[in-house]
PDB file of N, CA, C and O in Angstrom:
ATOM      1  N   MET A   1      -2.978 125.137  86.777  1.00  0.00           N
ATOM      2  CA  MET A   1      -3.129 125.775  85.319  1.00  0.00           C
ATOM      3  C   MET A   1      -3.267 124.468  84.375  1.00  0.00           C
ATOM      4  O   MET A   1      -2.356 123.648  84.265  1.00  0.00           O
ATOM      5  N   LEU A   2      -4.397 124.375  83.767  1.00  0.00           N
ATOM      6  CA  LEU A   2      -4.786 123.412  82.787  1.00  0.00           C
ATOM      7  C   LEU A   2      -4.292 123.964  81.478  1.00  0.00           C
ATOM      8  O   LEU A   2      -4.498 125.101  81.054  1.00  0.00           O
ATOM      9  N   THR A   3      -3.509 122.857  80.810  1.00  0.00           N
ATOM     10  CA  THR A   3      -3.207 122.974  79.338  1.00  0.00           C
ATOM     11  C   THR A   3      -3.916 122.019  78.579  1.00  0.00           C
ATOM     12  O   THR A   3      -4.569 121.071  79.013  1.00  0.00           O
ATOM     13  N   GLU A   4      -3.689 122.426  77.154  1.00  0.00           N
ATOM     14  CA  GLU A   4      -4.538 121.571  76.161  1.00  0.00           C
ATOM     15  C   GLU A   4      -3.555 120.324  75.950  1.00  0.00           C
ATOM     16  O   GLU A   4      -2.344 120.410  76.158  1.00  0.00           O
ATOM     17  N   ILE A   5      -4.023 119.469  75.633  1.00  0.00           N
ATOM     18  CA  ILE A   5      -3.410 118.123  75.264  1.00  0.00           C
ATOM     19  C   ILE A   5      -2.981 118.416  73.718  1.00  0.00           C
ATOM     20  O   ILE A   5      -3.871 118.590  72.885  1.00  0.00           O
ATOM     21  N   ASP A   6      -1.873 118.458  73.417  1.00  0.00           N
ATOM     22  CA  ASP A   6      -1.455 118.223  71.879  1.00  0.00           C
ATOM     23  C   ASP A   6      -1.190 116.885  71.430  1.00  0.00           C
ATOM     24  O   ASP A   6      -1.334 115.898  72.152  1.00  0.00           O
ATOM     25  N   GLN A   7      -0.748 116.847  70.069  1.00  0.00           N
ATOM     26  CA  GLN A   7      -0.624 115.671  69.311  1.00  0.00           C
ATOM     27  C   GLN A   7       0.668 114.626  70.198  1.00  0.00           C
ATOM     28  O   GLN A   7       0.628 113.403  70.066  1.00  0.00           O
ATOM     29  N   ASN A   8       1.502 115.146  70.869  1.00  0.00           N
ATOM     30  CA  ASN A   8       2.513 114.636  71.557  1.00  0.00           C
ATOM     31  C   ASN A   8       1.983 113.912  72.650  1.00  0.00           C
ATOM     32  O   ASN A   8       2.610 112.900  72.963  1.00  0.00           O
ATOM     33  N   ASP A   9       1.011 114.186  73.277  1.00  0.00           N
ATOM     34  CA  ASP A   9       0.541 113.630  74.340  1.00  0.00           C
ATOM     35  C   ASP A   9      -0.581 112.278  74.070  1.00  0.00           C
ATOM     36  O   ASP A   9      -1.358 111.743  74.861  1.00  0.00           O
ATOM     37  N   ASP A  10      -0.342 112.035  72.835  1.00  0.00           N
ATOM     38  CA  ASP A  10      -1.256 110.556  72.912  1.00  0.00           C
ATOM     39  C   ASP A  10      -0.939 109.419  73.684  1.00  0.00           C
ATOM     40  O   ASP A  10      -1.634 108.464  74.031  1.00  0.00           O
ATOM     41  N   TRP A  11       0.342 109.729  73.902  1.00  0.00           N
ATOM     42  CA  TRP A  11       0.629 108.292  74.709  1.00  0.00           C
ATOM     43  C   TRP A  11      -0.025 108.369  76.129  1.00  0.00           C
ATOM     44  O   TRP A  11       0.062 107.367  76.839  1.00  0.00           O
ATOM     45  N   LEU A  12      -0.674 109.478  76.601  1.00  0.00           N
ATOM     46  CA  LEU A  12      -1.361 109.176  77.724  1.00  0.00           C
ATOM     47  C   LEU A  12      -2.433 108.370  77.736  1.00  0.00           C
ATOM     48  O   LEU A  12      -2.787 107.857  78.798  1.00  0.00           O
ATOM     49  N   LEU A  13      -3.107 108.139  76.568  1.00  0.00           N
ATOM     50  CA  LEU A  13      -4.265 107.164  76.484  1.00  0.00           C
ATOM     51  C   LEU A  13      -3.746 106.016  76.886  1.00  0.00           C
ATOM     52  O   LEU A  13      -4.495 105.311  77.560  1.00  0.00           O
ATOM     53  N   ASP A  14      -2.723 105.641  76.677  1.00  0.00           N
ATOM     54  CA  ASP A  14      -2.009 104.054  76.878  1.00  0.00           C
ATOM     55  C   ASP A  14      -0.986 104.128  77.951  1.00  0.00           C
ATOM     56  O   ASP A  14       0.174 103.767  77.748  1.00  0.00           O
ATOM     57  N   SER A  15      -1.384 104.574  79.047  1.00  0.00           N
ATOM     58  CA  SER A  15      -0.529 104.688  80.205  1.00  0.00           C
ATOM     59  C   SER A  15      -1.128 104.066  81.577  1.00  0.00           C
ATOM     60  O   SER A  15      -2.324 103.862  81.787  1.00  0.00           O
ATOM     61  N   GLU A  16      -0.266 103.855  82.297  1.00  0.00           N
ATOM     62  CA  GLU A  16      -0.424 103.491  83.357  1.00  0.00           C
ATOM     63  C   GLU A  16      -0.760 104.532  84.672  1.00  0.00           C
ATOM     64  O   GLU A  16       0.052 105.452  84.770  1.00  0.00           O
ATOM     65  N   VAL A  17      -1.547 104.515  85.412  1.00  0.00           N
ATOM     66  CA  VAL A  17      -1.725 105.660  86.321  1.00  0.00           C
ATOM     67  C   VAL A  17      -1.777 104.992  87.899  1.00  0.00           C
ATOM     68  O   VAL A  17      -2.443 104.043  88.311  1.00  0.00           O
ATOM     69  N   GLN A  18      -0.804 105.875  88.613  1.00  0.00           N
ATOM     70  CA  GLN A  18      -0.701 105.553  90.031  1.00  0.00           C
ATOM     71  C   GLN A  18      -0.889 106.751  91.043  1.00  0.00           C
ATOM     72  O   GLN A  18      -0.616 107.885  90.649  1.00  0.00           O
ATOM     73  N   TYR A  19      -1.290 106.573  92.175  1.00  0.00           N
ATOM     74  CA  TYR A  19      -1.186 107.876  93.220  1.00  0.00           C
ATOM     75  C   TYR A  19       0.131 107.945  93.670  1.00  0.00           C
ATOM     76  O   TYR A  19       0.848 106.946  93.690  1.00  0.00           O
ATOM     77  N   ARG A  20       0.577 109.257  94.102  1.00  0.00           N
ATOM     78  CA  ARG A  20       1.424 109.634  95.135  1.00  0.00           C
ATOM     79  C   ARG A  20       1.443 110.120  96.346  1.00  0.00           C
ATOM     80  O   ARG A  20       1.204 111.326  96.288  1.00  0.00           O
ATOM     81  N   ILE A  21       1.616 109.750  97.441  1.00  0.00           N
ATOM     82  CA  ILE A  21       1.257 110.508  98.698  1.00  0.00           C
ATOM     83  C   ILE A  21       2.492 110.969  99.116  1.00  0.00           C
ATOM     84  O   ILE A  21       3.464 110.214  99.098  1.00  0.00           O
ATOM     85  N   THR A  22       2.571 112.056  99.472  1.00  0.00           N
ATOM     86  CA  THR A  22       4.155 112.827 100.509  1.00  0.00           C
ATOM     87  C   THR A  22       3.491 113.636 101.338  1.00  0.00           C
ATOM     88  O   THR A  22       2.491 114.321 101.121  1.00  0.00           O
ATOM     89  N   LYS A  23       4.245 113.477 102.481  1.00  0.00           N
ATOM     90  CA  LYS A  23       3.687 114.458 103.555  1.00  0.00           C
ATOM     91  C   LYS A  23       4.509 115.559 103.783  1.00  0.00           C
ATOM     92  O   LYS A  23       5.668 115.359 104.146  1.00  0.00           O
ATOM     93  N   GLU A  24       3.951 117.066 103.575  1.00  0.00           N
ATOM     94  CA  GLU A  24       4.306 118.214 103.514  1.00  0.00           C
ATOM     95  C   GLU A  24       3.838 119.013 104.584  1.00  0.00           C
ATOM     96  O   GLU A  24       2.625 119.211 104.641  1.00  0.00           O
ATOM     97  N   ASP A  25       4.566 119.500 105.428  1.00  0.00           N
ATOM     98  CA  ASP A  25       4.134 120.315 106.707  1.00  0.00           C
ATOM     99  C   ASP A  25       3.127 119.994 107.337  1.00  0.00           C
ATOM    100  O   ASP A  25       2.321 120.891 107.584  1.00  0.00           O
ATOM    101  N   GLY A  26       2.861 118.688 107.775  1.00  0.00           N
ATOM    102  CA  GLY A  26       1.638 117.921 108.328  1.00  0.00           C
ATOM    103  C   GLY A  26       0.599 117.804 107.658  1.00  0.00           C
ATOM    104  O   GLY A  26      -0.496 117.524 108.146  1.00  0.00           O
ATOM    105  N   GLN A  27       0.781 117.969 106.670  1.00  0.00           N
ATOM    106  CA  GLN A  27      -0.390 117.664 105.550  1.00  0.00           C
ATOM    107  C   GLN A  27      -0.031 116.819 104.448  1.00  0.00           C
ATOM    108  O   GLN A  27       1.098 116.859 103.958  1.00  0.00           O
ATOM    109  N   TRP A  28      -0.999 116.000 104.005  1.00  0.00           N
ATOM    110  CA  TRP A  28      -0.716 114.819 102.977  1.00  0.00           C
ATOM    111  C   TRP A  28      -1.151 115.296 101.580  1.00  0.00           C
ATOM    112  O   TRP A  28      -2.348 115.379 101.302  1.00  0.00           O
ATOM    113  N   GLU A  29      -0.028 115.659 100.559  1.00  0.00           N
ATOM    114  CA  GLU A  29      -0.385 115.605  99.400  1.00  0.00           C
ATOM    115  C   GLU A  29      -0.368 114.795  98.234  1.00  0.00           C
ATOM    116  O   GLU A  29       0.636 114.139  97.959  1.00  0.00           O
ATOM    117  N   VAL A  30      -1.384 114.780  97.524  1.00  0.00           N
ATOM    118  CA  VAL A  30      -1.818 113.579  96.765  1.00  0.00           C
ATOM    119  C   VAL A  30      -1.346 114.049  95.079  1.00  0.00           C
ATOM    120  O   VAL A  30      -1.949 114.962  94.515  1.00  0.00           O
ATOM    121  N   SER A  31      -0.495 113.487  94.572  1.00  0.00           N
ATOM    122  CA  SER A  31      -0.410 113.628  92.851  1.00  0.00           C
ATOM    123  C   SER A  31      -0.654 112.414  92.052  1.00  0.00           C
ATOM    124  O   SER A  31      -0.577 111.295  92.559  1.00  0.00           O
ATOM    125  N   LEU A  32      -0.977 112.630  90.691  1.00  0.00           N
ATOM    126  CA  LEU A  32      -1.217 111.359  89.926  1.00  0.00           C
ATOM    127  C   LEU A  32       0.285 111.191  89.240  1.00  0.00           C
ATOM    128  O   LEU A  32       1.062 112.142  89.155  1.00  0.00           O
ATOM    129  N   LEU A  33       0.587 109.883  88.772  1.00  0.00           N
ATOM    130  CA  LEU A  33       1.532 109.745  88.256  1.00  0.00           C
ATOM    131  C   LEU A  33       1.126 109.131  86.986  1.00  0.00           C
ATOM    132  O   LEU A  33       0.538 108.052  87.065  1.00  0.00           O
ATOM    133  N   PHE A  34       1.353 109.664  85.770  1.00  0.00           N
ATOM    134  CA  PHE A  34       0.893 108.832  84.333  1.00  0.00           C
ATOM    135  C   PHE A  34       2.206 108.075  83.887  1.00  0.00           C
ATOM    136  O   PHE A  34       3.186 108.797  83.700  1.00  0.00           O
ATOM    137  N   MET A  35       2.350 106.790  83.702  1.00  0.00           N
ATOM    138  CA  MET A  35       3.496 106.244  83.094  1.00  0.00           C
ATOM    139  C   MET A  35       3.457 105.582  81.529  1.00  0.00           C
ATOM    140  O   MET A  35       2.696 104.625  81.391  1.00  0.00           O
ATOM    141  N   ASP A  36       4.130 105.973  80.490  1.00  0.00           N
ATOM    142  CA  ASP A  36       3.920 105.424  79.285  1.00  0.00           C
ATOM    143  C   ASP A  36       4.296 103.990  79.728  1.00  0.00           C
ATOM    144  O   ASP A  36       5.240 103.794  80.493  1.00  0.00           O
ATOM    145  N   ILE A  37       3.570 103.044  79.251  1.00  0.00           N
ATOM    146  CA  ILE A  37       3.774 101.424  79.135  1.00  0.00           C
ATOM    147  C   ILE A  37       4.937 100.968  78.329  1.00  0.00           C
ATOM    148  O   ILE A  37       5.675 100.009  78.554  1.00  0.00           O
ATOM    149  N   HIS A  38       4.980 101.962  77.191  1.00  0.00           N
ATOM    150  CA  HIS A  38       5.983 101.447  75.981  1.00  0.00           C
ATOM    151  C   HIS A  38       7.326 102.078  76.185  1.00  0.00           C
ATOM    152  O   HIS A  38       8.375 101.572  75.788  1.00  0.00           O
ATOM    153  N   ASP A  39       7.230 103.225  76.835  1.00  0.00           N
ATOM    154  CA  ASP A  39       8.549 104.078  77.210  1.00  0.00           C
ATOM    155  C   ASP A  39       8.595 104.581  78.737  1.00  0.00           C
ATOM    156  O   ASP A  39       8.412 105.782  78.936  1.00  0.00           O
ATOM    157  N   PRO A  40       8.822 103.761  79.780  1.00  0.00           N
ATOM    158  CA  PRO A  40       8.848 104.318  81.125  1.00  0.00           C
ATOM    159  C   PRO A  40       9.571 105.450  81.582  1.00  0.00           C
ATOM    160  O   PRO A  40       9.394 105.984  82.677  1.00  0.00           O
ATOM    161  N   LYS A  41      10.455 105.835  80.651  1.00  0.00           N
ATOM    162  CA  LYS A  41      11.188 106.974  81.096  1.00  0.00           C
ATOM    163  C   LYS A  41      10.301 108.192  80.643  1.00  0.00           C
ATOM    164  O   LYS A  41      10.766 109.303  80.899  1.00  0.00           O
ATOM    165  N   ARG A  42       9.145 108.134  80.036  1.00  0.00           N
ATOM    166  CA  ARG A  42       8.366 108.937  79.715  1.00  0.00           C
ATOM    167  C   ARG A  42       7.127 108.929  80.884  1.00  0.00           C
ATOM    168  O   ARG A  42       6.386 107.949  80.947  1.00  0.00           O
ATOM    169  N   PHE A  43       6.966 109.974  81.718  1.00  0.00           N
ATOM    170  CA  PHE A  43       5.953 110.233  82.553  1.00  0.00           C
ATOM    171  C   PHE A  43       5.570 111.647  83.083  1.00  0.00           C
ATOM    172  O   PHE A  43       6.326 112.613  83.185  1.00  0.00           O
ATOM    173  N   LEU A  44       4.195 111.576  83.413  1.00  0.00           N
ATOM    174  CA  LEU A  44       4.113 113.104  83.760  1.00  0.00           C
ATOM    175  C   LEU A  44       3.234 112.847  85.173  1.00  0.00           C
ATOM    176  O   LEU A  44       2.558 111.847  85.415  1.00  0.00           O
ATOM    177  N   ILE A  45       3.433 114.060  86.070  1.00  0.00           N
ATOM    178  CA  ILE A  45       2.947 113.988  87.336  1.00  0.00           C
ATOM    179  C   ILE A  45       1.897 115.108  87.544  1.00  0.00           C
ATOM    180  O   ILE A  45       2.232 116.234  87.175  1.00  0.00           O
ATOM    181  N   ARG A  46       0.887 114.973  87.992  1.00  0.00           N
ATOM    182  CA  ARG A  46      -0.474 115.993  87.832  1.00  0.00           C
ATOM    183  C   ARG A  46      -0.453 116.056  89.386  1.00  0.00           C
ATOM    184  O   ARG A  46      -0.297 115.027  90.044  1.00  0.00           O
ATOM    185  N   TYR A  47      -0.621 117.341  89.997  1.00  0.00           N
ATOM    186  CA  TYR A  47      -0.817 117.582  91.446  1.00  0.00           C
ATOM    187  C   TYR A  47      -2.454 117.677  91.613  1.00  0.00           C
ATOM    188  O   TYR A  47      -3.098 118.450  90.904  1.00  0.00           O
ATOM    189  N   ILE A  48      -3.052 116.873  92.557  1.00  0.00           N
ATOM    190  CA  ILE A  48      -4.315 116.675  92.955  1.00  0.00           C
ATOM    191  C   ILE A  48      -4.915 117.754  94.090  1.00  0.00           C
ATOM    192  O   ILE A  48      -5.837 118.554  93.928  1.00  0.00           O
ATOM    193  N   GLY A  49      -4.111 117.527  95.275  1.00  0.00           N
ATOM    194  CA  GLY A  49      -4.522 118.374  96.254  1.00  0.00           C
ATOM    195  C   GLY A  49      -3.750 118.106  97.679  1.00  0.00           C
ATOM    196  O   GLY A  49      -2.716 117.443  97.760  1.00  0.00           O
ATOM    197  N   VAL A  50      -4.358 118.670  98.692  1.00  0.00           N
ATOM    198  CA  VAL A  50      -3.502 118.411 100.005  1.00  0.00           C
ATOM    199  C   VAL A  50      -4.751 118.258 100.911  1.00  0.00           C
ATOM    200  O   VAL A  50      -5.742 118.985 100.835  1.00  0.00           O
ATOM    201  N   TYR A  51      -4.575 117.139 101.851  1.00  0.00           N
ATOM    202  CA  TYR A  51      -5.465 116.392 102.976  1.00  0.00           C
ATOM    203  C   TYR A  51      -5.044 116.651 104.055  1.00  0.00           C
ATOM    204  O   TYR A  51      -3.832 116.838 104.153  1.00  0.00           O
ATOM    205  N   ARG A  52      -5.738 116.733 105.023  1.00  0.00           N
ATOM    206  CA  ARG A  52      -5.346 116.889 106.584  1.00  0.00           C
ATOM    207  C   ARG A  52      -5.051 115.350 107.113  1.00  0.00           C
ATOM    208  O   ARG A  52      -4.430 115.260 108.172  1.00  0.00           O
ATOM    209  N   THR A  53      -5.418 114.249 106.507  1.00  0.00           N
ATOM    210  CA  THR A  53      -5.162 113.041 107.032  1.00  0.00           C
ATOM    211  C   THR A  53      -4.698 112.150 106.014  1.00  0.00           C
ATOM    212  O   THR A  53      -5.159 112.245 104.877  1.00  0.00           O
ATOM    213  N   GLU A  54      -3.827 111.287 106.307  1.00  0.00           N
ATOM    214  CA  GLU A  54      -3.231 110.286 105.305  1.00  0.00           C
ATOM    215  C   GLU A  54      -4.541 109.273 105.027  1.00  0.00           C
ATOM    216  O   GLU A  54      -4.340 108.540 104.059  1.00  0.00           O
ATOM    217  N   LYS A  55      -5.398 109.148 105.458  1.00  0.00           N
ATOM    218  CA  LYS A  55      -6.554 108.166 105.105  1.00  0.00           C
ATOM    219  C   LYS A  55      -7.489 108.876 104.013  1.00  0.00           C
ATOM    220  O   LYS A  55      -8.019 108.177 103.149  1.00  0.00           O
ATOM    221  N   LEU A  56      -7.701 110.312 104.050  1.00  0.00           N
ATOM    222  CA  LEU A  56      -8.359 110.939 103.402  1.00  0.00           C
ATOM    223  C   LEU A  56      -7.657 111.219 101.881  1.00  0.00           C
ATOM    224  O   LEU A  56      -8.246 111.263 100.801  1.00  0.00           O
ATOM    225  N   ALA A  57      -6.362 111.376 102.121  1.00  0.00           N
ATOM    226  CA  ALA A  57      -5.522 111.349 101.038  1.00  0.00           C
ATOM    227  C   ALA A  57      -5.469 110.087 100.251  1.00  0.00           C
ATOM    228  O   ALA A  57      -5.479 110.216  99.027  1.00  0.00           O
ATOM    229  N   ARG A  58      -5.413 108.837 100.774  1.00  0.00           N
ATOM    230  CA  ARG A  58      -5.323 107.521 100.028  1.00  0.00           C
ATOM    231  C   ARG A  58      -6.836 107.371  99.479  1.00  0.00           C
ATOM    232  O   ARG A  58      -6.955 106.960  98.325  1.00  0.00           O
ATOM    233  N   ILE A  59      -7.953 107.662 100.188  1.00  0.00           N
ATOM    234  CA  ILE A  59      -9.257 107.529  99.424  1.00  0.00           C
ATOM    235  C   ILE A  59      -9.109 108.368  97.999  1.00  0.00           C
ATOM    236  O   ILE A  59      -9.344 107.837  96.913  1.00  0.00           O
ATOM    237  N   THR A  60      -8.773 109.472  98.116  1.00  0.00           N
ATOM    238  CA  THR A  60      -8.958 110.577  97.074  1.00  0.00           C
ATOM    239  C   THR A  60      -7.901 110.109  96.164  1.00  0.00           C
ATOM    240  O   THR A  60      -8.109 110.424  94.992  1.00  0.00           O
ATOM    241  N   GLY A  61      -6.546 109.273  96.439  1.00  0.00           N
ATOM    242  CA  GLY A  61      -5.838 108.892  95.270  1.00  0.00           C
ATOM    243  C   GLY A  61      -6.471 107.909  94.608  1.00  0.00           C
ATOM    244  O   GLY A  61      -6.511 107.932  93.378  1.00  0.00           O
ATOM    245  N   LYS A  62      -7.028 106.949  95.305  1.00  0.00           N
ATOM    246  CA  LYS A  62      -7.613 105.848  94.816  1.00  0.00           C
ATOM    247  C   LYS A  62      -8.723 105.942  93.798  1.00  0.00           C
ATOM    248  O   LYS A  62      -8.907 105.250  92.797  1.00  0.00           O
ATOM    249  N   ILE A  63      -9.481 107.041  94.317  1.00  0.00           N
ATOM    250  CA  ILE A  63     -10.843 107.510  93.460  1.00  0.00           C
ATOM    251  C   ILE A  63     -10.351 107.816  92.023  1.00  0.00           C
ATOM    252  O   ILE A  63     -10.843 107.367  90.987  1.00  0.00           O
ATOM    253  N   MET A  64      -9.197 108.734  92.148  1.00  0.00           N
ATOM    254  CA  MET A  64      -8.835 109.810  91.140  1.00  0.00           C
ATOM    255  C   MET A  64      -8.063 108.937  90.429  1.00  0.00           C
ATOM    256  O   MET A  64      -8.117 109.160  89.219  1.00  0.00           O
ATOM    257  N   THR A  65      -7.369 108.028  90.743  1.00  0.00           N
ATOM    258  CA  THR A  65      -6.540 106.773  89.706  1.00  0.00           C
ATOM    259  C   THR A  65      -7.638 105.883  89.036  1.00  0.00           C
ATOM    260  O   THR A  65      -7.342 105.402  87.942  1.00  0.00           O
ATOM    261  N   ASP A  66      -8.849 105.611  89.551  1.00  0.00           N
ATOM    262  CA  ASP A  66      -9.724 104.972  89.236  1.00  0.00           C
ATOM    263  C   ASP A  66     -10.436 105.934  87.998  1.00  0.00           C
ATOM    264  O   ASP A  66     -10.424 105.460  86.862  1.00  0.00           O
ATOM    265  N   LEU A  67     -10.881 106.906  88.159  1.00  0.00           N
ATOM    266  CA  LEU A  67     -11.214 107.909  87.361  1.00  0.00           C
ATOM    267  C   LEU A  67     -10.430 108.266  86.187  1.00  0.00           C
ATOM    268  O   LEU A  67     -10.965 108.284  85.079  1.00  0.00           O
ATOM    269  N   ALA A  68      -8.943 108.612  86.383  1.00  0.00           N
ATOM    270  CA  ALA A  68      -8.163 109.063  85.434  1.00  0.00           C
ATOM    271  C   ALA A  68      -7.688 107.614  84.411  1.00  0.00           C
ATOM    272  O   ALA A  68      -7.281 107.816  83.267  1.00  0.00           O
ATOM    273  N   ALA A  69      -7.780 106.396  84.885  1.00  0.00           N
ATOM    274  CA  ALA A  69      -7.246 105.190  84.337  1.00  0.00           C
ATOM    275  C   ALA A  69      -8.130 105.078  83.019  1.00  0.00           C
ATOM    276  O   ALA A  69      -9.350 105.245  83.027  1.00  0.00           O
ATOM    277  N   ARG A  70      -7.363 104.769  81.857  1.00  0.00           N
ATOM    278  CA  ARG A  70      -8.011 104.235  80.592  1.00  0.00           C
ATOM    279  C   ARG A  70      -8.572 103.182  80.868  1.00  0.00           C
ATOM    280  O   ARG A  70      -9.788 103.161  80.683  1.00  0.00           O
ATOM    281  N   ASP A  71      -7.887 101.915  81.417  1.00  0.00           N
ATOM    282  CA  ASP A  71      -8.157 100.836  81.502  1.00  0.00           C
ATOM    283  C   ASP A  71      -8.678 100.656  83.125  1.00  0.00           C
ATOM    284  O   ASP A  71      -7.774 100.474  83.940  1.00  0.00           O
ATOM    285  N   PRO A  72      -9.806 100.688  83.539  1.00  0.00           N
ATOM    286  CA  PRO A  72     -10.208 100.370  84.982  1.00  0.00           C
ATOM    287  C   PRO A  72     -10.088  99.227  85.504  1.00  0.00           C
ATOM    288  O   PRO A  72     -10.390  99.098  86.691  1.00  0.00           O
ATOM    289  N   ARG A  73      -9.531  97.908  84.612  1.00  0.00           N
ATOM    290  CA  ARG A  73      -9.336  97.178  85.434  1.00  0.00           C
ATOM    291  C   ARG A  73      -7.919  96.759  85.945  1.00  0.00           C
ATOM    292  O   ARG A  73      -7.700  95.723  86.575  1.00  0.00           O
ATOM    293  N   GLY A  74      -6.886  97.790  85.560  1.00  0.00           N
ATOM    294  CA  GLY A  74      -5.651  98.011  85.868  1.00  0.00           C
ATOM    295  C   GLY A  74      -4.715  96.899  85.284  1.00  0.00           C
ATOM    296  O   GLY A  74      -3.771  96.424  85.915  1.00  0.00           O
ATOM    297  N   THR A  75      -5.066  96.538  84.035  1.00  0.00           N
ATOM    298  CA  THR A  75      -3.893  95.694  83.396  1.00  0.00           C
ATOM    299  C   THR A  75      -3.051  96.278  82.856  1.00  0.00           C
ATOM    300  O   THR A  75      -2.055  95.563  82.752  1.00  0.00           O
ATOM    301  N   GLN A  76      -2.876  97.545  82.307  1.00  0.00           N
ATOM    302  CA  GLN A  76      -1.885  97.806  81.946  1.00  0.00           C
ATOM    303  C   GLN A  76      -0.846  98.344  83.115  1.00  0.00           C
ATOM    304  O   GLN A  76      -1.241  98.991  84.085  1.00  0.00           O
ATOM    305  N   ARG A  77       0.554  97.985  82.889  1.00  0.00           N
ATOM    306  CA  ARG A  77       1.263  97.901  83.944  1.00  0.00           C
ATOM    307  C   ARG A  77       2.822  98.093  83.032  1.00  0.00           C
ATOM    308  O   ARG A  77       3.113  97.508  81.988  1.00  0.00           O
ATOM    309  N   VAL A  78       3.683  99.106  83.804  1.00  0.00           N
ATOM    310  CA  VAL A  78       5.116  99.294  83.424  1.00  0.00           C
ATOM    311  C   VAL A  78       5.663  98.019  83.984  1.00  0.00           C
ATOM    312  O   VAL A  78       5.373  97.512  85.068  1.00  0.00           O
ATOM    313  N   LYS A  79       6.771  97.438  82.787  1.00  0.00           N
ATOM    314  CA  LYS A  79       7.398  96.330  83.351  1.00  0.00           C
ATOM    315  C   LYS A  79       8.469  96.768  84.282  1.00  0.00           C
ATOM    316  O   LYS A  79       9.058  97.822  84.039  1.00  0.00           O
ATOM    317  N   LYS A  80       8.867  95.854  85.626  1.00  0.00           N
ATOM    318  CA  LYS A  80       9.425  96.155  86.465  1.00  0.00           C
ATOM    319  C   LYS A  80      10.744  96.278  86.027  1.00  0.00           C
ATOM    320  O   LYS A  80      11.403  97.234  86.434  1.00  0.00           O
ATOM    321  N   ASN A  81      11.275  95.395  85.198  1.00  0.00           N
ATOM    322  CA  ASN A  81      12.558  95.394  84.742  1.00  0.00           C
ATOM    323  C   ASN A  81      12.803  96.304  83.548  1.00  0.00           C
ATOM    324  O   ASN A  81      13.701  95.931  82.793  1.00  0.00           O
ATOM    325  N   ALA A  82      12.249  97.284  83.281  1.00  0.00           N
ATOM    326  CA  ALA A  82      11.989  98.477  82.257  1.00  0.00           C
ATOM    327  C   ALA A  82      13.531  99.152  82.446  1.00  0.00           C
ATOM    328  O   ALA A  82      14.302  99.263  81.492  1.00  0.00           O
ATOM    329  N   PHE A  83      13.899  99.636  83.980  1.00  0.00           N
ATOM    330  CA  PHE A  83      15.056 100.307  83.955  1.00  0.00           C
ATOM    331  C   PHE A  83      16.238  99.337  84.419  1.00  0.00           C
ATOM    332  O   PHE A  83      16.112  98.492  85.305  1.00  0.00           O
ATOM    333  N   ASN A  84      17.250  99.549  83.788  1.00  0.00           N
ATOM    334  CA  ASN A  84      18.625  98.735  84.035  1.00  0.00           C
ATOM    335  C   ASN A  84      19.371  99.335  84.893  1.00  0.00           C
ATOM    336  O   ASN A  84      20.131 100.166  84.397  1.00  0.00           O
ATOM    337  N   PHE A  85      19.431  99.169  86.294  1.00  0.00           N
ATOM    338  CA  PHE A  85      20.200  99.602  87.329  1.00  0.00           C
ATOM    339  C   PHE A  85      21.342  98.677  87.492  1.00  0.00           C
ATOM    340  O   PHE A  85      21.281  97.449  87.564  1.00  0.00           O
ATOM    341  N   CYS A  86      22.438  99.462  87.541  1.00  0.00           N
ATOM    342  CA  CYS A  86      23.789  98.902  88.004  1.00  0.00           C
ATOM    343  C   CYS A  86      24.125  98.959  89.549  1.00  0.00           C
ATOM    344  O   CYS A  86      24.591  99.982  90.050  1.00  0.00           O
ATOM    345  N   CYS A  87      23.861  97.790  90.297  1.00  0.00           N
ATOM    346  CA  CYS A  87      24.210  97.801  91.750  1.00  0.00           C
ATOM    347  C   CYS A  87      25.701  98.048  92.268  1.00  0.00           C
ATOM    348  O   CYS A  87      25.991  97.812  93.441  1.00  0.00           O
ATOM    349  N   ASN A  88      26.502  98.464  91.481  1.00  0.00           N
ATOM    350  CA  ASN A  88      28.000  99.035  91.766  1.00  0.00           C
ATOM    351  C   ASN A  88      27.919 100.035  92.272  1.00  0.00           C
ATOM    352  O   ASN A  88      28.936 100.654  92.582  1.00  0.00           O
TER     353      ASN A  88
END
């Protein structure tokens, strides 16, 4: 289901895009993950499709990431230390 982007979704223009592949019932499911580079707790996951092989899923994920990314060079990244985890 497609929804219209409202004013609160302006952060999507300045986000890092990655693909996620999961195995579900012998098939590979591809989703796109949009992460806000200024607030990494804000993210959005969009389902792309299901593929019969992992290779097809990876190819599709890479192509969709390149198409959806606002920055084709891939320089927008979420800081690795953005989350403070306690190891206790």
